[in-house]
N, C-alpha and C positions, 0 to 999 in steps of 0.2 A: 190412663196408663202412661207412666213416665218413659223417658227416652231410653232407659236401660232395659225395659221390658220387651220381650219378643212375643209377637202375636202369631199364633199357629192356627192354620185351617186344616182340619182333618176330614178326609173324604174316603168312605169305605165302600168298596164293591161287595155288596152283601152276598152275592152268589159265590164269589171267591172266598170270602170270610167263612161262609158255611162249610165249604169243602175243607178248610183248615180245621174247623171244629170237629167235623165228622171224622177226619183222619186222626185227630187227637183222641177222640172217644174210642175209636177202633183199636189204636195202638197202645194207648196209655190209660184209658178210662178217665180222661181229663177234659175239662172245658176251659175256654179262655175266660179269665177274670178281667172284665172290662176296666175296672178301676185300676188294677195293677198294670194292665196293658197301656192305658193312657198315661199312667205315671212313667212307664218305661219310655214312651215317646218324648215326654218332657225332659227326661234325663238325657236322652240321646241328643236332643237339640241343645241342651245346656252345654254338653261337651263340644258340639260343633261350633257353637257361638261363643264359647268360653265365657258363659254367663252362669249365674246362679240358677238352680232349678226353680227357685221362688220367683225368678224374673221371666220364666218361660210359661206362657199361658195358652192353653187350647181355647181360643175364643169362639170358634165355630166347629161343630162336628156333625157330620151328616152320613147317613147310612142308606144305601139304595138297594132295593131288591124286589124281584117279582115274588108274589106269594099267592097261595091258593085261596079261593073263596072259603068261607067258614065251614060250609058243609063238606067240601072236599077235604079240607085240612082235618076235620073231625073224623071222616071216614078213613083217612090215612094214619090216624092216631098221632098227629104231629101238632095238634092245636095247643096242648099244654106246653110242649117244649118251645114253641114259637112265642107264646105269651110270656114264658119265663125269661126268654132271651130279651124280649121287648122291655120287660121290667128292668133288666140290667142296663139297657140303653137309656131308659128314662132316668134312672138313678144317676147316670153320668152325663145328663143333659145332651144326649145325642139325639138329633132330629132324624126321624126315619121317613123315607120316601118309598112308597109302595105302588106297584101296578099289578093288576091281576095276571096270574099265569093262565095260559090256555093249553089244553091238551088236544092234540089232533091224532087221529088214527090213520096210518098209512101202511098198506101192505101187511096188515095184522099186527103192527107195532105201534105203541103209543109214544108220541114225542111231546115233550113239554116245551112250550114256546114262551120265551121271556123277551118280549118285544119292547124296544124303546128305552130300556133301563140304562144301557151304556151311553146313549146320547144324552139322556137326562143328567146322568152323573157328570159328564164332561161340561155340559152347558152350565149346570149349577156351580161346579167348581170354578169355572172361568169367570162367570158373572160375579160370584161372591168375592173372588180374589180381587177383581177390579174395585168393587164397592168397599170391602173391608180393608184392603191394602195390607194383606198378611205379610209378615216377614218371611214365614216359612209355610209351605203347603206340604202336607204328608198325604200321599195316595196309597191306599192299601188295595192293590189289584195286581193281576198277572196278565191282563189282557193287552195284547199288542196294539189294539185299536186306540189306546190312550197315549200312544207315542206323541201324536200331534198335540194333545192337551198339554203334555209336559213341555213341549216346545213353545207353545203359546204362553204358558205360565212363566217360562224363563224370559220370554220377550217382555213381560211385564216387570222383569228384574226381581222375580220372586224365587227364592231358593227352594227348589222342588225336590222332595225326598220320596223315593219309592221304597215302601216297606213291604216285604214279602216273607212268606214262611213256607218253604218247600218241605212239608212234613209227610206227604203222601207217597206211598210206594208205587202208585199207578200214574204218577206224574200229573195228576189233575190239579195240583197246586204249584206246578212249575211255572217259571216266569219267562215271558218272551224276551229274547236277547235284545231286540230293538228297544224295548221299554227300559231295560237295565242300562243300556248304553246312553240313553237320552237323559236320564235323571241326573241331577247334580250329585246326589248321593244315593246309593242303593244299600239299604239295610236288609240283609237276609238273616232272619232270626235263627235258622238252623246253624249258621256259622257262629252267631253270638252264643248260642246254647252250648256248642262244642267247646267254646273258650271258657264259658262260665257255667259250671256244672249245676249250680242251684237255680239258674235262671228259669228253667222250665217250671219248677215248683213255684217260683215267685209270680209267674205270669198266668198260672192255671189253678183251677180248683178241681177237686174230685167230682166226678160225674154224679 
């Protein structure tokens, strides 16, 4: 890669990303198009860096999520949709990292436990940033716990971008203020879509 090229590391909080997709399905019957979505990220970084899009490359992309074991997923009728989404990740060279979800019953209610994913996300992002020496790191998450990750990445002199999409009416995709304030740049897609009316169609496909 020559000196004009910009290396981008992309790290996706799968639980947060799933909530965005679920809200898009419910409100617009749409799903995120991963190819278009990653193209949008490259375009935004080309604008930030005043570089050509062809010089901006996502050299590492990782997706982290807890998921059900196969029998549980099949019983919940989500196995096909999970596999379909995984196909889109593979087609775009996204590496996925999974840990099994656990369900516990307490006081008559079932709670889903996603243990260790946030820590894995942060450790992988930090370690790979040291090894790969990214020019830019893009984090797709709304979790305030990743505030310190952003601070650590900035200490490595890596320009860190927080990309969020507050599309849900119940605020499940809202972003922690501490996280927004810590990032070098915060890209909120709801704002971008308000300014560019066709952007939603560009980033999504019909369900």
